[in-house]
Rosetta silent file (secondary structure, phi, psi, omega in degrees, C-alpha in Angstrom):
SEQUENCE: XXXXXXXXXXXXXXXXXXXXXXXXXXXXXXXXXXXXXXXXXXXXXXXXXXXXXXXXXXXXXXXXXXXXXXXXXXXXXXXXXXXXXXXXXXXXXXXXXXXXXXXXXXXXXXXXXXXXXXXXXXXXXXXXXXXXXXXXXXXXXXXXXXXXXX
SCORE:     score description
SCORE:     0.000 S_00000001
   1 L     0.000  128.072  178.492    2.093  -12.240  -58.917 S_00000001
   2 L   -82.050  152.874 -173.324    1.466  -11.510  -55.273 S_00000001
   3 E   -92.695  132.483  174.225    1.872  -14.266  -52.727 S_00000001
   4 E  -112.128  126.298  178.275   -1.018  -15.866  -50.832 S_00000001
   5 E  -120.814  129.388 -179.451   -0.105  -17.962  -47.791 S_00000001
   6 E  -128.310  128.882  175.990   -2.655  -20.149  -45.997 S_00000001
   7 E  -133.863  116.870  173.946   -1.970  -22.217  -42.876 S_00000001
   8 E  -112.360  118.485 -169.258   -4.703  -24.223  -41.133 S_00000001
   9 E  -149.011  155.957  175.108   -3.166  -25.874  -38.118 S_00000001
  10 L   -86.770  -33.173 -174.575   -3.820  -27.241  -34.656 S_00000001
  11 L   -68.510  147.066  172.752   -0.512  -26.045  -33.207 S_00000001
  12 L   -61.740  160.320  176.167   -0.141  -22.599  -31.632 S_00000001
  13 L  -124.953  154.864  178.541    1.760  -19.969  -33.597 S_00000001
  14 L   -93.344  107.631 -175.486    4.244  -17.328  -32.507 S_00000001
  15 H   -56.269  -48.400 -178.907    2.685  -13.995  -33.451 S_00000001
  16 H   -62.021  -44.311 -179.159    5.965  -12.065  -33.389 S_00000001
  17 H   -66.572  -42.006 -179.851    7.833  -14.661  -35.417 S_00000001
  18 H   -65.218  -44.851 -179.976    5.036  -14.976  -37.987 S_00000001
  19 H   -63.930  -42.903  179.300    4.694  -11.195  -38.396 S_00000001
  20 H   -64.982  -43.035  179.929    8.461  -10.738  -38.699 S_00000001
  21 H   -65.991  -41.045  177.450    8.829  -13.565  -41.212 S_00000001
  22 H   -60.618  -47.314 -179.860    5.910  -12.234  -43.279 S_00000001
  23 H   -60.426  -39.285 -178.608    7.438   -8.733  -43.286 S_00000001
  24 H   -65.999  -26.613  179.963   10.819  -10.123  -44.319 S_00000001
  25 H   -81.791   -9.802 -177.057    9.231  -11.793  -47.384 S_00000001
  26 L   -93.072  136.332  175.482    7.753   -8.484  -48.595 S_00000001
  27 L  -129.590  141.921  177.999    9.739   -6.194  -50.879 S_00000001
  28 L    71.283   14.973 -179.100    8.788   -2.762  -52.127 S_00000001
  29 L   -95.464  149.607  177.928    5.839   -2.526  -49.760 S_00000001
  30 L  -107.261   -8.079 -177.060    4.962    0.582  -47.752 S_00000001
  31 E  -150.659  140.138  170.676    2.502   -0.998  -45.308 S_00000001
  32 E  -131.424  127.833  178.310    1.955   -4.230  -43.442 S_00000001
  33 E  -116.156  135.200  174.871   -1.206   -4.757  -41.414 S_00000001
  34 E  -128.191  150.413  174.699   -1.671   -7.637  -38.989 S_00000001
  35 E  -141.296  141.376  177.661   -4.632   -8.757  -36.911 S_00000001
  36 E  -129.195  127.136  175.639   -4.835  -11.570  -34.397 S_00000001
  37 E   -92.774  140.264 -175.911   -8.046  -13.134  -33.085 S_00000001
  38 E  -126.804  144.174  177.304   -8.065  -14.450  -29.526 S_00000001
  39 L   -65.847  119.105  176.649  -10.503  -16.780  -27.718 S_00000001
  40 L   -77.758  145.513 -175.587  -12.707  -14.556  -25.540 S_00000001
  41 L   -92.554    5.631  175.725  -13.354  -15.918  -22.069 S_00000001
  42 H    51.491   42.858  178.479  -17.036  -14.855  -21.864 S_00000001
  43 H    70.191   24.346  177.741  -16.582  -13.297  -18.438 S_00000001
  44 H    93.792   -1.603 -177.769  -14.845  -16.347  -17.043 S_00000001
  45 L   -84.988  -27.503 -176.178  -17.542  -18.886  -18.066 S_00000001
  46 E   -74.794  128.181  175.969  -15.784  -20.385  -21.096 S_00000001
  47 E   -99.521  -35.620 -175.664  -13.709  -23.446  -20.369 S_00000001
  48 E  -160.875  143.534  169.381  -12.884  -24.517  -23.921 S_00000001
  49 E  -120.092  129.184  178.051  -13.658  -23.684  -27.536 S_00000001
  50 E  -110.766  127.467  179.843  -13.324  -26.438  -30.097 S_00000001
  51 E  -110.640  126.486  178.793  -12.958  -25.465  -33.759 S_00000001
  52 E  -114.284  156.331  177.165  -13.696  -28.042  -36.443 S_00000001
  53 E  -159.571  168.949  174.788  -13.149  -27.921  -40.202 S_00000001
  54 L  -103.929  109.250  178.771  -12.906  -30.115  -43.293 S_00000001
  55 L   -55.459  143.003 -178.161   -9.262  -30.394  -44.404 S_00000001
  56 L    90.689  -57.737  177.550   -8.786  -29.568  -48.035 S_00000001
  57 H   -64.894  -42.069 -177.816  -12.114  -27.775  -48.350 S_00000001
  58 H   -63.734  -49.912 -179.413  -11.084  -25.180  -45.768 S_00000001
  59 H   -60.522  -39.610  179.151   -7.753  -24.369  -47.392 S_00000001
  60 H   -63.638  -43.364  179.854   -9.424  -24.127  -50.808 S_00000001
  61 H   -66.352  -41.481  179.603  -12.056  -21.696  -49.474 S_00000001
  62 H   -67.651  -38.496  177.190   -9.453  -19.548  -47.686 S_00000001
  63 H   -63.139  -40.455 -179.258   -7.270  -19.459  -50.795 S_00000001
  64 H   -64.037  -42.713 -178.637  -10.229  -18.337  -52.904 S_00000001
  65 H   -72.422  -33.612  176.124  -11.104  -15.439  -50.593 S_00000001
  66 H   -65.719  -41.014  177.074   -7.439  -14.408  -50.345 S_00000001
  67 H   -62.772  -36.779  176.234   -7.225  -14.393  -54.152 S_00000001
  68 H   -63.541  -41.605  177.363  -10.337  -12.206  -54.208 S_00000001
  69 H   -60.180  -41.497  179.649   -8.638   -9.777  -51.804 S_00000001
  70 H   -66.930  -29.955  177.637   -5.613   -9.665  -54.108 S_00000001
  71 H   -75.226  -31.939 -178.215   -7.905   -8.921  -57.064 S_00000001
  72 H   -81.519  -35.341 -175.225   -9.665   -6.079  -55.205 S_00000001
  73 L  -125.281  156.455  179.794   -6.617   -4.409  -53.656 S_00000001
  74 L   -82.423   87.302 -177.540   -3.004   -3.885  -54.705 S_00000001
  75 E  -106.615  143.285  172.055   -1.371   -6.410  -52.379 S_00000001
  76 E   -89.636  -27.370 -179.994    2.159   -7.697  -52.398 S_00000001
  77 E  -169.030  159.711  173.508    1.289  -10.565  -50.089 S_00000001
  78 E  -146.183  152.996 -179.582   -1.221  -11.961  -47.637 S_00000001
  79 E  -137.803  130.304  170.761   -1.102  -14.494  -44.846 S_00000001
  80 E  -124.980  124.916  171.222   -3.935  -16.313  -43.115 S_00000001
  81 E  -118.878  127.548  177.179   -3.238  -18.602  -40.171 S_00000001
  82 E  -136.764  130.109 -179.251   -6.254  -20.273  -38.581 S_00000001
  83 E   -91.672  160.945  172.985   -6.159  -22.864  -35.829 S_00000001
  84 L  -139.546  170.729 -177.127   -8.505  -25.765  -35.192 S_00000001
  85 E    95.568 -168.872 -178.421   -8.983  -28.208  -32.346 S_00000001
  86 E   -76.688  132.927  179.834   -9.471  -27.412  -28.658 S_00000001
  87 E  -131.648  136.635  178.823   -8.514  -23.870  -27.598 S_00000001
  88 L   -90.584  159.877  174.963   -8.537  -22.337  -24.118 S_00000001
  89 L   -52.807  143.240  179.161   -9.548  -18.769  -23.313 S_00000001
  90 L    75.646    2.809  173.439   -6.894  -16.190  -24.267 S_00000001
  91 L   -82.639  150.032  176.752   -5.278  -18.473  -26.861 S_00000001
  92 E   -75.597  130.788  178.033   -4.732  -17.099  -30.363 S_00000001
  93 E   -93.633  -46.094 -171.822   -7.188  -18.494  -32.919 S_00000001
  94 E  -151.793  165.239  176.794   -6.096  -16.773  -36.098 S_00000001
  95 E  -144.123  138.535  172.219   -3.885  -14.204  -37.746 S_00000001
  96 E  -123.342  136.475  173.216   -4.285  -12.160  -40.908 S_00000001
  97 E  -136.079  138.867  176.592   -1.454  -10.149  -42.450 S_00000001
  98 E  -132.885  147.032  177.561   -1.533   -8.060  -45.608 S_00000001
  99 E  -128.937  136.646  179.707    1.221   -6.113  -47.357 S_00000001
 100 E  -151.220  165.014  175.303    0.740   -3.318  -49.862 S_00000001
 101 L   -68.620  -25.583 -175.936    2.499   -0.273  -51.225 S_00000001
 102 L  -129.842  142.056 -174.157   -0.161    1.855  -49.525 S_00000001
 103 H   -62.269  -35.256 -178.165   -1.746    1.547  -46.080 S_00000001
 104 H   -59.270  -46.948  178.421   -5.340    1.936  -47.300 S_00000001
 105 H   -62.258  -42.296 -179.265   -5.115   -1.214  -49.435 S_00000001
 106 H   -63.847  -44.940  179.832   -3.415   -3.151  -46.624 S_00000001
 107 H   -65.976  -48.139 -177.375   -6.037   -2.112  -44.039 S_00000001
 108 H   -63.551  -42.651  178.974   -9.045   -2.671  -46.294 S_00000001
 109 H   -64.052  -40.364  178.096   -7.834   -6.066  -47.481 S_00000001
 110 H   -63.203  -44.075  178.498   -7.148   -7.159  -43.890 S_00000001
 111 H   -61.977  -43.579  178.204  -10.650   -6.068  -42.812 S_00000001
 112 H   -57.777  -48.410 -179.697  -12.176   -7.902  -45.783 S_00000001
 113 H   -63.821  -41.589  179.688  -10.313  -11.106  -44.892 S_00000001
 114 H   -64.688  -42.790  178.911  -11.226  -10.839  -41.203 S_00000001
 115 H   -62.925  -40.374  177.897  -14.921  -10.289  -41.992 S_00000001
 116 H   -63.752  -46.329 -178.686  -14.889  -13.296  -44.311 S_00000001
 117 H   -60.110  -36.992 -178.716  -13.148  -15.493  -41.728 S_00000001
 118 H   -71.147  -34.953 -170.211  -15.715  -14.532  -39.101 S_00000001
 119 H  -109.450  -30.929 -170.173  -18.791  -15.140  -41.261 S_00000001
 120 L  -124.580  -16.765 -179.121  -18.083  -17.461  -44.181 S_00000001
 121 L   -63.303  141.923 -175.525  -14.956  -19.509  -43.647 S_00000001
 122 L   -78.582   69.369  172.722  -15.813  -23.196  -43.187 S_00000001
 123 E  -123.375  144.249  177.167  -15.014  -23.479  -39.478 S_00000001
 124 E  -122.225  131.824 -174.301  -17.458  -24.614  -36.802 S_00000001
 125 E  -116.294  132.142  175.622  -17.022  -23.498  -33.201 S_00000001
 126 E  -119.765  125.618  178.676  -18.348  -25.185  -30.086 S_00000001
 127 E   -99.905  133.786  178.938  -18.101  -23.388  -26.742 S_00000001
 128 E  -115.526  126.820  175.791  -17.929  -25.418  -23.553 S_00000001
 129 E  -124.732  179.172  177.272  -18.885  -23.954  -20.164 S_00000001
 130 L   -62.166  -25.413 -178.474  -19.730  -25.513  -16.801 S_00000001
 131 L   -83.474  -11.469  179.486  -23.370  -25.525  -17.957 S_00000001
 132 E   138.211 -167.796 -177.638  -22.620  -27.568  -21.089 S_00000001
 133 E  -116.516  146.046 -179.744  -21.565  -27.245  -24.721 S_00000001
 134 E  -148.481  135.344  174.714  -23.165  -25.197  -27.494 S_00000001
 135 E   -71.372  141.445 -178.342  -22.351  -24.598  -31.153 S_00000001
 136 L   -81.713  126.048  178.697  -21.761  -20.921  -31.923 S_00000001
 137 L   -88.293  157.914  175.845  -24.410  -19.425  -34.220 S_00000001
 138 L   -63.308  143.853  179.609  -23.777  -16.707  -36.786 S_00000001
 139 L  -104.660  143.003 -178.876  -24.226  -13.184  -35.405 S_00000001
 140 H   -57.614  -41.655 -177.812  -26.190  -10.483  -37.210 S_00000001
 141 H   -66.055  -30.866  176.000  -23.397   -7.908  -36.826 S_00000001
 142 H   -69.940  -40.629  177.291  -20.906  -10.273  -38.464 S_00000001
 143 H   -65.064  -40.591  178.587  -23.267  -10.812  -41.396 S_00000001
 144 H   -62.076  -40.345  179.098  -23.824   -7.051  -41.685 S_00000001
 145 H   -61.965  -40.587 -179.365  -20.066   -6.434  -41.814 S_00000001
 146 H   -67.393  -34.831  179.881  -19.707   -8.914  -44.652 S_00000001
 147 H   -61.802  -28.544 -179.820  -22.525   -7.281  -46.639 S_00000001
 148 L   -64.525  -14.330 -178.894  -20.478   -4.082  -46.755 S_00000001
 149 L   -97.055   -0.384 -178.552  -17.995   -5.761  -49.131 S_00000001
 150 L   -66.587    0.000    0.000  -20.557   -6.689  -51.799 S_00000001
């Protein structure tokens, strides 16, 4: 059985430490892929992004999509870290890591998880600028990316 790890947290995470620890837990793997999402500063206009979620429901949804990734690809392990609460520009929001015997499975599974996190994971984002606050709407290109996995 391959390992699925899910962490939904307010606290920042250490990318290097998380990637190293994930790699150390993998045995017999030939590839590890990591991706980290960062708060974009919108050309200097963004002051704060607040991410909200429903505890319990969020972890359950992330676990389900990670299990789907493990069913689709030959993975030894996967890790999803996603933050919530107030985040400043250039702060890390999330991290995905996948491990597989072969790089293609690791890359494809990571892309699948990232597309899901962007479009379907139960997180709500509000961007605050000097002009006010606005909830972030779904983007067509994110929905199109997700359709490619059907």
